TIRO-2110 file (N, C-alpha, C; in Angstrom, 1 decimal):
// TIRO-2110
0.8, -1.2, 0.0, N, 1, A
0.0, 0.0, 0.0, CA, 1, A
0.9, 1.2, 0.0, C, 1, A
0.8, 2.0, -1.0, N, 2, A
1.5, 3.3, -1.1, CA, 2, A
0.6, 4.4, -0.7, C, 2, A
1.0, 5.1, 0.4, N, 3, A
0.3, 6.3, 0.8, CA, 3, A
0.9, 7.5, 0.4, C, 3, A
0.2, 8.4, -0.3, N, 4, A
0.7, 9.7, -0.8, CA, 4, A
0.1, 10.8, 0.1, C, 4, A
1.0, 11.6, 0.6, N, 5, A
0.5, 12.8, 1.4, CA, 5, A
0.7, 14.0, 0.6, C, 5, A
-0.4, 14.8, 0.4, N, 6, A
-0.3, 16.0, -0.4, CA, 6, A
-1.3, 17.0, 0.2, C, 6, A
-1.1, 18.3, -0.2, N, 7, A
-2.0, 19.3, 0.2, CA, 7, A
-3.4, 19.0, -0.3, C, 7, A
-4.4, 19.2, 0.6, N, 8, A
-5.8, 19.0, 0.3, CA, 8, A
-6.3, 20.4, -0.2, C, 8, A
-6.3, 20.6, -1.5, N, 9, A
-6.5, 21.9, -2.1, CA, 9, A
-7.9, 22.3, -2.4, C, 9, A
-8.7, 21.3, -2.8, N, 10, A
-10.1, 21.6, -3.2, CA, 10, A
-11.0, 20.8, -2.3, C, 10, A
-11.9, 21.6, -1.5, N, 11, A
-12.8, 21.0, -0.6, CA, 11, A
-13.9, 20.2, -1.4, C, 11, A
-14.0, 18.9, -1.1, N, 12, A
-15.0, 18.1, -1.7, CA, 12, A
-15.9, 17.5, -0.5, C, 12, A
-17.0, 18.1, -0.4, N, 13, A
-17.9, 17.8, 0.8, CA, 13, A
-18.2, 16.4, 0.9, C, 13, A
-18.6, 15.7, -0.1, N, 14, A
-19.0, 14.3, 0.0, CA, 14, A
-17.8, 13.4, 0.6, C, 14, A
-16.6, 13.6, 0.1, N, 15, A
-15.5, 12.8, 0.6, CA, 15, A
-15.1, 13.2, 2.0, C, 15, A
-15.2, 14.4, 2.3, N, 16, A
-14.9, 14.9, 3.7, CA, 16, A
-15.9, 14.3, 4.7, C, 16, A
-17.2, 14.5, 4.3, N, 17, A
-18.2, 14.0, 5.2, CA, 17, A
-18.2, 12.5, 5.4, C, 17, A
-17.8, 11.8, 4.3, N, 18, A
-17.7, 10.4, 4.4, CA, 18, A
-16.5, 10.0, 5.3, C, 18, A
-15.4, 10.7, 5.3, N, 19, A
-14.3, 10.4, 6.1, CA, 19, A
-14.7, 10.6, 7.6, C, 19, A
-15.3, 11.8, 7.9, N, 20, A
-15.7, 12.1, 9.3, CA, 20, A
-16.7, 11.1, 9.8, C, 20, A
-17.7, 10.7, 8.9, N, 21, A
-18.7, 9.7, 9.3, CA, 21, A
-18.0, 8.4, 9.6, C, 21, A
-17.0, 8.0, 8.9, N, 22, A
-16.3, 6.7, 9.1, CA, 22, A
-15.7, 6.6, 10.5, C, 22, A
-15.3, 7.8, 11.1, N, 23, A
-14.7, 7.7, 12.4, CA, 23, A
-15.7, 8.2, 13.5, C, 23, A
-16.9, 8.5, 13.1, N, 24, A
-18.0, 8.8, 14.1, CA, 24, A
-18.0, 10.2, 14.6, C, 24, A
-17.3, 11.2, 13.9, N, 25, A
-17.3, 12.5, 14.4, CA, 25, A
-18.5, 13.3, 14.0, C, 25, A
-19.6, 13.1, 14.6, N, 26, A
-20.9, 13.6, 14.3, CA, 26, A
-21.1, 15.1, 14.5, C, 26, A
-20.3, 15.7, 15.4, N, 27, A
-20.3, 17.1, 15.6, CA, 27, A
-20.1, 17.9, 14.3, C, 27, A
-19.2, 17.3, 13.5, N, 28, A
-18.9, 17.9, 12.2, CA, 28, A
-20.0, 17.5, 11.1, C, 28, A
-20.3, 16.2, 11.1, N, 29, A
-21.2, 15.8, 10.1, CA, 29, A
-22.6, 16.3, 10.3, C, 29, A
-23.0, 16.6, 11.5, N, 30, A
-24.3, 17.2, 11.8, CA, 30, A
-24.3, 18.7, 11.3, C, 30, A
-23.2, 19.3, 11.1, N, 31, A
-23.2, 20.7, 10.7, CA, 31, A
-22.2, 20.9, 9.5, C, 31, A
-22.6, 20.4, 8.3, N, 32, A
-21.6, 20.5, 7.2, CA, 32, A
-21.2, 21.9, 6.8, C, 32, A
-22.1, 22.9, 7.0, N, 33, A
-21.7, 24.2, 6.6, CA, 33, A
-20.6, 24.7, 7.5, C, 33, A
-20.6, 24.4, 8.8, N, 34, A
-19.6, 24.8, 9.7, CA, 34, A
-18.3, 24.1, 9.3, C, 34, A
-18.4, 22.8, 8.9, N, 35, A
-17.2, 22.1, 8.5, CA, 35, A
-16.6, 22.7, 7.3, C, 35, A
-17.4, 23.0, 6.3, N, 36, A
-16.9, 23.6, 5.1, CA, 36, A
-16.2, 24.9, 5.3, C, 36, A
-16.8, 25.8, 6.1, N, 37, A
-16.2, 27.0, 6.5, CA, 37, A
-14.9, 26.8, 7.3, C, 37, A
-14.8, 25.9, 8.1, N, 38, A
-13.6, 25.6, 8.9, CA, 38, A
-12.5, 25.2, 7.9, C, 38, A
-12.8, 24.3, 6.9, N, 39, A
-11.8, 23.9, 6.0, CA, 39, A
-11.3, 25.1, 5.1, C, 39, A
-12.3, 25.9, 4.7, N, 40, A
-11.9, 27.1, 3.8, CA, 40, A
-11.1, 28.1, 4.6, C, 40, A
-11.2, 28.1, 5.9, N, 41, A
-10.4, 29.1, 6.7, CA, 41, A
-9.2, 28.5, 7.4, C, 41, A
-8.9, 27.3, 7.1, N, 42, A
-7.7, 26.7, 7.8, CA, 42, A
-6.4, 27.2, 7.2, C, 42, A
-5.4, 27.1, 8.1, N, 43, A
-4.0, 27.5, 7.6, CA, 43, A
-3.5, 26.6, 6.6, C, 43, A
-3.7, 25.3, 6.8, N, 44, A
-3.3, 24.3, 5.8, CA, 44, A
-4.0, 23.0, 6.1, C, 44, A
-4.1, 22.2, 5.1, N, 45, A
-4.8, 20.8, 5.2, CA, 45, A
-4.0, 19.9, 4.3, C, 45, A
-3.7, 18.7, 4.9, N, 46, A
-3.0, 17.7, 4.1, CA, 46, A
-3.9, 16.4, 4.1, C, 46, A
-4.0, 15.8, 2.9, N, 47, A
-4.7, 14.5, 2.8, CA, 47, A
-3.8, 13.4, 2.6, C, 47, A
-4.2, 12.2, 3.0, N, 48, A
-3.5, 11.0, 2.8, CA, 48, A
-4.3, 10.2, 1.7, C, 48, A
-3.7, 9.7, 0.7, N, 49, A
-4.4, 9.1, -0.4, CA, 49, A
-3.8, 7.7, -0.7, C, 49, A
-4.6, 6.8, -1.0, N, 50, A
-4.2, 5.5, -1.6, CA, 50, A
-5.0, 5.3, -2.8, C, 50, A
-4.4, 5.1, -3.9, N, 51, A
-5.0, 5.0, -5.2, CA, 51, A
-6.0, 6.1, -5.5, C, 51, A
-5.6, 7.4, -5.2, N, 52, A
-6.4, 8.6, -5.4, CA, 52, A
-7.6, 8.7, -4.5, C, 52, A
-7.7, 7.8, -3.5, N, 53, A
-8.9, 7.8, -2.6, CA, 53, A
-8.4, 8.5, -1.3, C, 53, A
-9.1, 9.5, -0.8, N, 54, A
-8.8, 10.1, 0.5, CA, 54, A
-9.0, 9.2, 1.6, C, 54, A
-8.0, 8.9, 2.4, N, 55, A
-8.1, 7.9, 3.5, CA, 55, A
-7.8, 8.6, 4.9, C, 55, A
-7.3, 9.8, 4.8, N, 56, A
-6.9, 10.5, 6.1, CA, 56, A
-6.8, 12.0, 5.8, C, 56, A
-6.8, 12.7, 6.9, N, 57, A
-6.7, 14.2, 6.7, CA, 57, A
-6.2, 14.8, 8.0, C, 57, A
-5.4, 15.9, 7.9, N, 58, A
-5.0, 16.6, 9.0, CA, 58, A
-5.2, 18.1, 8.7, C, 58, A
-5.8, 18.8, 9.7, N, 59, A
-6.1, 20.2, 9.4, CA, 59, A
-5.4, 21.1, 10.5, C, 59, A
-4.7, 22.2, 10.0, N, 60, A
-3.9, 23.0, 10.8, CA, 60, A
-4.5, 24.4, 10.8, C, 60, A
-4.7, 25.0, 12.0, N, 61, A
-5.1, 26.4, 12.1, CA, 61, A
-4.0, 27.2, 12.9, C, 61, A
-4.0, 28.5, 12.9, N, 62, A
-3.1, 29.3, 13.6, CA, 62, A
-2.5, 30.3, 12.7, C, 62, A
-1.4, 30.9, 13.2, N, 63, A
-0.7, 32.0, 12.4, CA, 63, A
0.5, 31.4, 11.6, C, 63, A
0.9, 30.2, 11.9, N, 64, A
2.0, 29.6, 11.1, CA, 64, A
3.4, 30.1, 11.5, C, 64, A
3.5, 30.9, 12.5, N, 65, A
4.8, 31.5, 12.9, CA, 65, A
5.1, 31.2, 14.4, C, 65, A
4.1, 31.7, 15.2, N, 66, A
4.3, 31.5, 16.7, CA, 66, A
3.5, 30.3, 17.2, C, 66, A
2.4, 30.0, 16.5, N, 67, A
1.5, 29.0, 17.0, CA, 67, A
0.8, 28.3, 15.9, C, 67, A
0.6, 27.0, 16.0, N, 68, A
-0.3, 26.2, 15.2, CA, 68, A
-1.1, 25.3, 16.2, C, 68, A
-2.3, 25.0, 15.7, N, 69, A
-3.1, 24.1, 16.4, CA, 69, A
-3.6, 23.0, 15.4, C, 69, A
-3.3, 21.8, 15.7, N, 70, A
-3.7, 20.7, 14.9, CA, 70, A
-5.1, 20.4, 15.3, C, 70, A
-6.0, 20.8, 14.5, N, 71, A
-7.4, 20.8, 14.8, CA, 71, A
-8.0, 19.4, 14.6, C, 71, A
-7.7, 18.8, 13.4, N, 72, A
-8.3, 17.5, 13.1, CA, 72, A
-7.2, 16.6, 12.6, C, 72, A
-7.1, 15.4, 13.0, N, 73, A
-6.3, 14.3, 12.5, CA, 73, A
-7.2, 13.1, 12.5, C, 73, A
-7.5, 12.6, 11.3, N, 74, A
-8.4, 11.4, 11.3, CA, 74, A
-8.0, 10.5, 10.1, C, 74, A
-8.1, 9.2, 10.3, N, 75, A
-7.8, 8.2, 9.4, CA, 75, A
-9.0, 7.2, 9.3, C, 75, A
-9.4, 6.9, 8.1, N, 76, A
-10.5, 5.9, 7.9, CA, 76, A
-10.1, 4.7, 8.7, C, 76, A
-11.1, 4.1, 9.4, N, 77, A
-10.8, 2.9, 10.2, CA, 77, A
-10.1, 1.8, 9.4, C, 77, A
-10.4, 1.6, 8.2, N, 78, A
-9.8, 0.5, 7.4, CA, 78, A
-8.2, 0.7, 7.3, C, 78, A
-7.8, 1.9, 7.5, N, 79, A
-6.4, 2.3, 7.3, CA, 79, A
-5.7, 2.7, 8.6, C, 79, A
-6.4, 2.6, 9.7, N, 80, A
-5.8, 2.9, 11.0, CA, 80, A
-4.8, 1.9, 11.4, C, 80, A
-3.8, 2.3, 12.3, N, 81, A
-2.8, 1.4, 12.8, CA, 81, A
-1.8, 0.9, 11.7, C, 81, A
-1.7, 1.7, 10.6, N, 82, A
-0.8, 1.4, 9.5, CA, 82, A
0.2, 2.5, 9.2, C, 82, A
0.3, 3.5, 10.1, N, 83, A
1.2, 4.6, 9.9, CA, 83, A
0.7, 5.8, 9.2, C, 83, A
-0.5, 5.8, 8.8, N, 84, A
-1.1, 6.9, 8.1, CA, 84, A
-1.1, 8.2, 8.9, C, 84, A
-1.6, 8.1, 10.1, N, 85, A
-1.7, 9.2, 11.0, CA, 85, A
-0.3, 9.8, 11.3, C, 85, A
0.7, 8.9, 11.5, N, 86, A
2.1, 9.3, 11.7, CA, 86, A
2.6, 10.1, 10.5, C, 86, A
2.4, 9.6, 9.3, N, 87, A
2.8, 10.3, 8.1, CA, 87, A
2.2, 11.7, 8.1, C, 87, A
0.9, 11.8, 8.3, N, 88, A
0.2, 13.1, 8.3, CA, 88, A
0.8, 14.1, 9.3, C, 88, A
0.9, 13.6, 10.6, N, 89, A
1.4, 14.4, 11.6, CA, 89, A
2.9, 14.8, 11.4, C, 89, A
3.7, 13.9, 10.9, N, 90, A
5.1, 14.3, 10.6, CA, 90, A
5.2, 15.3, 9.5, C, 90, A
4.3, 15.2, 8.5, N, 91, A
4.2, 16.2, 7.4, CA, 91, A
4.0, 17.6, 8.0, C, 91, A
3.1, 17.7, 9.0, N, 92, A
2.8, 19.0, 9.6, CA, 92, A
4.0, 19.5, 10.5, C, 92, A
4.5, 18.6, 11.3, N, 93, A
5.6, 19.0, 12.1, CA, 93, A
6.8, 19.4, 11.3, C, 93, A
7.1, 18.8, 10.2, N, 94, A
8.2, 19.2, 9.3, CA, 94, A
7.9, 20.5, 8.7, C, 94, A
6.7, 20.7, 8.1, N, 95, A
6.3, 21.9, 7.5, CA, 95, A
6.3, 23.1, 8.4, C, 95, A
6.0, 22.9, 9.7, N, 96, A
5.9, 24.0, 10.7, CA, 96, A
7.0, 23.8, 11.7, C, 96, A
8.2, 23.3, 11.3, N, 97, A
9.3, 23.0, 12.3, CA, 97, A
9.7, 24.3, 13.1, C, 97, A
9.7, 25.4, 12.5, N, 98, A
10.2, 26.6, 13.1, CA, 98, A
9.1, 27.3, 14.0, C, 98, A
7.9, 26.8, 14.0, N, 99, A
6.8, 27.4, 14.8, CA, 99, A
7.1, 27.0, 16.3, C, 99, A
7.0, 28.1, 17.1, N, 100, A
7.3, 27.9, 18.6, CA, 100, A
6.4, 27.0, 19.3, C, 100, A
5.1, 27.2, 19.1, N, 101, A
4.1, 26.4, 19.9, CA, 101, A
3.3, 25.5, 18.9, C, 101, A
3.2, 24.2, 19.1, N, 102, A
2.4, 23.3, 18.4, CA, 102, A
1.4, 22.6, 19.3, C, 102, A
0.1, 22.8, 19.2, N, 103, A
-0.8, 22.3, 20.1, CA, 103, A
-1.8, 21.4, 19.4, C, 103, A
-2.4, 20.6, 20.2, N, 104, A
-3.6, 19.8, 19.8, CA, 104, A
-4.4, 19.3, 21.0, C, 104, A
-5.6, 18.9, 20.8, N, 105, A
-6.4, 18.4, 21.8, CA, 105, A
-6.9, 17.1, 21.3, C, 105, A
-6.9, 16.1, 22.2, N, 106, A
-7.3, 14.7, 21.8, CA, 106, A
-8.1, 14.0, 22.9, C, 106, A
-8.6, 12.8, 22.6, N, 107, A
-9.2, 12.0, 23.5, CA, 107, A
-8.2, 11.5, 24.6, C, 107, A
-8.8, 11.4, 25.8, N, 108, A
-7.9, 10.9, 26.9, CA, 108, A
-7.9, 9.4, 27.0, C, 108, A
-7.3, 8.8, 26.0, N, 109, A
-7.2, 7.3, 26.0, CA, 109, A
-5.7, 7.0, 25.9, C, 109, A
-5.4, 5.8, 26.4, N, 110, A
-4.0, 5.4, 26.4, CA, 110, A
-3.4, 5.4, 25.0, C, 110, A
-4.2, 4.9, 24.1, N, 111, A
-3.8, 4.8, 22.7, CA, 111, A
-3.4, 6.1, 22.1, C, 111, A
-4.2, 7.1, 22.3, N, 112, A
-3.9, 8.4, 21.7, CA, 112, A
-2.8, 9.1, 22.4, C, 112, A
-2.7, 9.0, 23.7, N, 113, A
-1.7, 9.6, 24.5, CA, 113, A
-0.3, 9.0, 24.0, C, 113, A
-0.2, 7.7, 23.9, N, 114, A
1.0, 7.0, 23.5, CA, 114, A
1.4, 7.5, 22.1, C, 114, A
0.4, 7.6, 21.2, N, 115, A
0.6, 8.0, 19.8, CA, 115, A
1.3, 9.4, 19.8, C, 115, A
0.7, 10.4, 20.4, N, 116, A
1.2, 11.7, 20.4, CA, 116, A
2.5, 11.9, 21.1, C, 116, A
2.7, 11.2, 22.2, N, 117, A
4.0, 11.2, 22.9, CA, 117, A
5.1, 10.6, 22.1, C, 117, A
4.8, 9.6, 21.3, N, 118, A
5.8, 9.0, 20.4, CA, 118, A
6.3, 10.0, 19.4, C, 118, A
5.5, 11.0, 19.1, N, 119, A
5.9, 12.0, 18.1, CA, 119, A
6.4, 13.3, 18.8, C, 119, A
6.7, 13.3, 20.1, N, 120, A
7.3, 14.4, 20.7, CA, 120, A
6.3, 15.3, 21.5, C, 120, A
5.0, 15.1, 21.5, N, 121, A
4.1, 15.9, 22.2, CA, 121, A
4.2, 15.6, 23.7, C, 121, A
3.9, 16.5, 24.5, N, 122, A
3.9, 16.3, 26.0, CA, 122, A
2.5, 16.8, 26.5, C, 122, A
2.1, 16.2, 27.6, N, 123, A
0.9, 16.7, 28.3, CA, 123, A
1.3, 18.1, 28.9, C, 123, A
0.4, 19.1, 28.7, N, 124, A
0.7, 20.4, 29.3, CA, 124, A
1.1, 20.4, 30.7, C, 124, A
0.5, 19.5, 31.5, N, 125, A
0.8, 19.4, 32.9, CA, 125, A
2.3, 19.1, 33.2, C, 125, A
2.9, 18.4, 32.2, N, 126, A
4.3, 18.0, 32.4, CA, 126, A
5.3, 19.2, 32.2, C, 126, A
4.8, 20.3, 31.6, N, 127, A
5.7, 21.5, 31.5, CA, 127, A
5.2, 22.7, 32.3, C, 127, A
4.4, 22.4, 33.3, N, 128, A
3.9, 23.4, 34.2, CA, 128, A
2.8, 24.3, 33.6, C, 128, A
2.1, 23.8, 32.6, N, 129, A
1.0, 24.6, 31.9, CA, 129, A
-0.3, 24.0, 32.2, C, 129, A
-1.3, 24.8, 31.9, N, 130, A
-2.7, 24.3, 32.0, CA, 130, A
-3.4, 24.9, 30.8, C, 130, A
-4.2, 24.0, 30.1, N, 131, A
-5.0, 24.5, 29.0, CA, 131, A
-6.5, 24.7, 29.4, C, 131, A
-7.1, 25.7, 28.8, N, 132, A
-8.5, 26.0, 29.1, CA, 132, A
-9.3, 26.1, 27.8, C, 132, A
-10.5, 25.8, 27.8, N, 133, A
-11.4, 25.8, 26.6, CA, 133, A
-12.8, 26.3, 27.0, C, 133, A
-13.4, 26.9, 26.0, N, 134, A
-14.8, 27.3, 26.1, CA, 134, A
-15.5, 26.7, 24.8, C, 134, A
-16.6, 26.0, 25.0, N, 135, A
-17.3, 25.4, 23.9, CA, 135, A
-18.6, 26.0, 23.8, C, 135, A
-19.0, 26.2, 22.5, N, 136, A
-20.3, 26.7, 22.2, CA, 136, A
-21.2, 25.5, 22.0, C, 136, A
-22.3, 25.5, 22.6, N, 137, A
-23.3, 24.4, 22.4, CA, 137, A
-23.9, 24.6, 21.1, C, 137, A
-23.8, 23.5, 20.2, N, 138, A
-24.3, 23.6, 18.9, CA, 138, A
-25.8, 23.4, 18.9, C, 138, A
-26.5, 24.2, 18.2, N, 139, A
-28.0, 24.1, 18.0, CA, 139, A
-28.3, 23.9, 16.6, C, 139, A
-29.1, 23.0, 16.2, N, 140, A
-29.4, 22.8, 14.8, CA, 140, A
-30.9, 22.9, 14.5, C, 140, A
END
């Protein structure tokens, strides 16, 4: 299986919604207009492809100089645990190597914690920091 990582340049709603549906991210699939606008206003997006089929995506927001936030990293379940997520994340870390702060938020599971730690990320509590968030309740 050859995985090609390249910039995701043209938003194709059906393939994006299909990918998000495959991993059960309903907050996005329930609001496709918000998702489309989020993509159109992202700093950068990379897709992972096998035989020209989108199998994974990573979306970056921020200023690209002092801070980036990896907003979405998802891989179709059929291709998980095969290094696709690692390829996508390494692409972003390489592209934004000089950026001072690289952040992400993820599920609090052993699997995800080990994945991100293996690529150099640390829990904010390990460096004397605390993260805070405010969420808007989505109404449809």
